[in-house]
N, C-alpha and C positions, 0 to 999 in steps of 0.2 A: 255105352260109349266104353269102347276100351282103355284099358288104365295104362298109360305107357309114361316110363319112369326114364329117362334118357339123359341123366346124371348122377353115376355114384362111383365110389373109389374104395377099391382093396387094398390091401396090405400092400402090393408091388408099389404103391404110391406113399400116398399118407393116411389110408384107411385103418382099419383094426381088423378086418374080416378077410379071409383069403378069397379068391375069386370064386370059388367054389361054396363057401359058405354064405358069399353074398348073391351070389343065384338063387340057393335054398331061402334065402330071406326074402328076395325078389318074390318069389314063388307062392311062398305061404302067404305074404302079405297081399297076394291078389293082384299082381303086376302083370299085366297081360302082355307087354313087350319093354323088354329091359336093354340098358346100354350100360355098361362101364367105360368110364374115361377117366382112366388114371394119367395123372400130372405127368407130362412129357415122357409117358413110357406105355409103349404095347406088349410087354413082355407078359401079360397076364390073359391078353387075349384068348391064347390058345386054350388056356386051363378055363375061362369063362365058354367059350363057347361049347367045350364038351360037356360041363356042367349043366348049362342050359338046354342041350340037346336033351341029356336023360331025364330033364324035367319037363320034358314038353315045353319049352319056354322060349319063345321068339325071342333071338338076340340080336341085337344090333352093334358091330363094332365100333368102338370109340375110343378118343384121345381127349384131353385137355390141355392146351398148348398154353405156356405162360408168356405173356411179351411185355415189352415195356414201350407204351406210347404216351407221350408227351408227360414224361417223368413219371407216369405211376404204372404200376403192375396190371396189366389186363389179361382176363383167360378167353381163349377161343377154344371152342368144343368143336371136334370133328366127330360127325357121325357117317356111318356107312362107308367106312374108310377100308382100302385093301391094306392091313398092316403088313403086308411085304415089299410093298412099294420102296423102292432104293432111296427115293428124293425124300419120302417122311421119315424111312429110318435113319437116315445120315442126317435129316435135321433134327430130329429129337435127339439124338445122340449129341449133338452140338449144343444144344440148349440143357442137356444135364451137366455138362462139364461146368467146373467152376463152383458148384454146389459143398464140397467139401472144403473149399477155402471160406468161402462164405460164412459157412457152420463155424469154422474154427475162430473168426473173427468175432462171429456172435458171441461164441463162449468167452471172448476175451472181452468184447464188451460187459456181458454178465459178470464177469469174475470183479470188475473194475468197481460193481455197487454191490459186493458182497453175496455173489451166487456163483460160488465154485463149481467144477466138474460139470458144467453143462453139457458140454460136447459128450463125453462119456455117459452122462443121464441120458442125454436124448437119442445115442445109437442104440440104447435098450429096446426104443419102439421103433427101430427102422428094420422094415422087413427087407428092403433094398438099399443099399449104403450108396448107391449113387443119386438117390432121390432124396436125402436129408433135407429136410425141412423147418420153418417153424412151428408147424402144427406138431412135431416129434420135440421140440424144444419146450413146447406148451405143454406135452403131455409130462414132460420132467417138471416142470415149474409145479403142476398141480400134485403129482408123486411126492413132491418133496415137502410141500406144504406152503409154498410162497405164493401161491394162487387156488384161488377154489374152481375154477371152472376157465374153459379154453377162451371165453371171450375176456375173463380179468386179466388172462397173460399177455392176451394181443394189445388190450388197451394199455395195460402199464408197462410191459415189456418189449413186445415182438412187432407191434404195429408199427405203420410208418411213421418215423419221427420218435419213436418210444427210444429207450436208454439200450436196448437190445438190439434194435434194429441196424441191419445192414444191407443197403441196398443191393439190386444184384442187376447185371445188364441181362436181360432175356432176349429172345428174338424179336424181329420186326411184327408188325401189323401184316408187310406183305408179305415175310416171311411164312408165317401161319397157314395165310389163306392159301397160298401158293402149295405147302407143301401138301394140306389137306384136298386140295383139288387134284394134284397131282395123282393123289391117292383115288380118286374119284370119290370123295367124300363131299360132305354137305357143309360149310364154316358157319358157326354159329356162335354170336357174343353172349357170353355165359353172365348170368346174373346182374344185366347192366345198372341196377340199381345201387348195386354197392361201391360203385366208381364216384370219388369226389370230385367230377367233372363240372366246369360252369354250362349253363345250357348252349354256348355257342362250341364249347369243348364237344360237347356229345353231338351236336348237329355236324362237327367237323369227324369228327369218329365215324358215325353212322354213314355220311358219305364217303368217307374213304375206304371204308370196309363194304359196301355196296359196289363202288367203283373197281375194287379189286377181285369182286366174284364173292363175297360174303350173301350168306342167302338167308339167314335168319338170327333172332335175339331170344334168349332165353324170357318169356312171360311170365309163367307160373314155376317161383323155382323155391327153394327153402330158403333163400337169401331174401326174398323180397315179402312184405306186408301184403294183406289185401287190398290196401287202394293201389299198391304198386301195380299188382296183376291187370286191373283195368287201365293205369296210366301207360304201360308197356305196351299192352293190347294196342292202344291207339298209336303207340310210337311206331308198333310194327306196320301197321296199315299205313301211316303216314309217310314211312319211309319203303314201302312195297315189300316188308321181309315178311317170312314165314314165322310162326310161332312155336316154338319148343317148350317143354314142360321137362322140368326134372328136379328130385329133392336134394341133388347134392349132398348125398348121405355117406357119411364118413365111418358111422359105429355107433354101437345100441350107445344109449347114456351120453351122447356128446355132439349130436346133429340136431338141427333146428327143426326138422321135419324128419319122420320116420319114411324108409325107403317105400313107396307106391301110395303114400297118404297124401299127397297133393290134392285140392279139389282141382276140377277140370279147368280146361282152358276158357278165358272167356268168349262169348258167343262173339260172331264176326270176326274172327282171325281164320287164317287159313294156317291150319297144322303141318309143321315141316314134315309129318309122315303123310301126306295127303296121295302121295303119289307111290309110297312104297306097298311093294306086293308082299306083305307079311300076313 
């Protein structure tokens, strides 16, 4: 069985490795088909494609789009996209707008509770200033000794409702699916097990996503527990979704699952790659 890892991040968004280093790690870890899915950014795809080709590693161009749905941030992965499509390019540019202002507001919130210099501290970890994010703030909190790890930083300072949290108005679900489909891509709901929706809200999300042309959900992902692998396999079959698989790897030592180290998809689901000629 081929090892597909269809969700990972480089330092073009909030990962720690360059696209080239990420490709090399995927290859050395036994990944057979790899996708890099940076947050709201396709600027690293050209480098990733070249690096993967040099390694004889089949590569899937991808992106992860942040949306707001029912008051929460949800991530929609696009796979097999044409990153030159102007609808996608312009849409992603609109999503990236406003990140700096949000980051400055987060810094001000943290300063109020005795953590100064967070904006400048976070910037040290940013590869692309247009994509400064909570993960960069978390790395600063770890470096400064305020937190011991990423989970600690999000739980106490950066997660929804925490003292340093500032909401951002992302794209809509319709925006994300339309942009991905315009670029001939496959739209996937990333790590559904992370979202704090009621059963009724999940039903509404899945139905709306399907009506808009969404095709898949992540079933086996670094954000899910083993029990959730089976649960979301059943969800995929219930709603007629394809099943995707990806580690959501961000960097050595800070990701829940190493690149390429996930178990296979549960039996009985149809993989998102079932008709890909790779």
